[in-house]
C-alpha positions as CSV (number, residue, x, y, z in Angstrom):
1,M,-15.3,66.6,56.2
2,P,-14.6,67.6,52.6
3,L,-15.7,71.0,51.2
4,F,-18.1,69.5,48.6
5,W,-19.5,66.7,50.7
6,K,-23.1,65.7,50.2
7,A,-25.2,63.1,52.0
8,Y,-25.3,59.6,50.5
9,K,-28.5,58.4,49.0
10,S,-28.9,54.8,48.1
11,D,-30.1,53.5,44.7
12,A,-33.3,52.2,46.3
13,S,-34.1,55.5,47.9
14,T,-33.5,57.3,44.6
15,F,-35.8,54.8,42.8
16,I,-38.6,55.3,45.3
17,D,-38.3,59.1,45.2
18,E,-38.5,59.0,41.4
19,L,-41.4,56.6,41.4
20,K,-43.3,58.8,43.8
21,A,-42.5,61.9,41.6
22,K,-43.8,60.1,38.5
23,K,-47.0,58.8,40.2
24,P,-48.1,61.1,43.1
25,T,-51.2,58.9,43.8
26,L,-49.0,55.9,44.7
27,E,-49.2,56.2,48.5
28,A,-53.0,56.7,48.4
29,E,-53.4,53.6,46.2
30,Q,-51.2,51.6,48.6
31,R,-53.3,52.8,51.6
32,A,-56.5,51.8,49.8
33,G,-55.1,48.3,49.0
34,R,-54.0,47.8,52.6
35,A,-57.5,48.8,53.8
36,L,-59.0,46.1,51.6
37,L,-57.1,43.3,53.2
38,W,-55.7,44.3,56.6
39,D,-57.5,47.3,58.2
40,K,-60.6,45.5,59.5
41,A,-62.8,46.3,62.5
42,V,-62.3,43.9,65.3
43,D,-65.3,42.5,67.2
44,R,-63.8,42.3,70.7
45,S,-66.7,40.2,72.2
46,A,-66.4,37.6,69.4
47,Q,-62.7,37.5,69.8
48,A,-63.0,37.0,73.6
49,D,-65.5,34.1,72.9
50,Y,-63.1,32.5,70.5
51,R,-60.3,32.6,73.0
52,A,-62.5,31.2,75.8
53,A,-63.7,28.3,73.6
54,R,-60.1,27.3,72.6
55,V,-59.2,23.8,73.6
56,E,-55.6,23.3,74.9
57,Q,-53.4,21.1,72.8
58,Q,-51.8,18.2,74.5
59,P,-48.0,18.1,74.7
60,Y,-47.6,15.3,72.2
61,V,-50.3,15.7,69.6
62,Y,-50.3,12.1,68.3
63,Q,-50.5,10.4,71.7
64,T,-53.9,8.9,72.5
65,Q,-55.8,10.2,75.5
66,A,-55.0,8.4,78.7
67,K,-58.2,7.0,80.4
């Protein structure tokens, strides 16, 4: 290992670190945005009802039902 060796840091990592330094509230804003769309409370009983009510799909969808 050379005497003046330093760890490699990619351009993307450098960009992200600079962005976070310029805007310290960035991570909090990202978490708030995620909470709006993705972090939802799941109603387990309703989910179980949906799964129980699901109708199995036939192997070939466009085939008519055999009588």
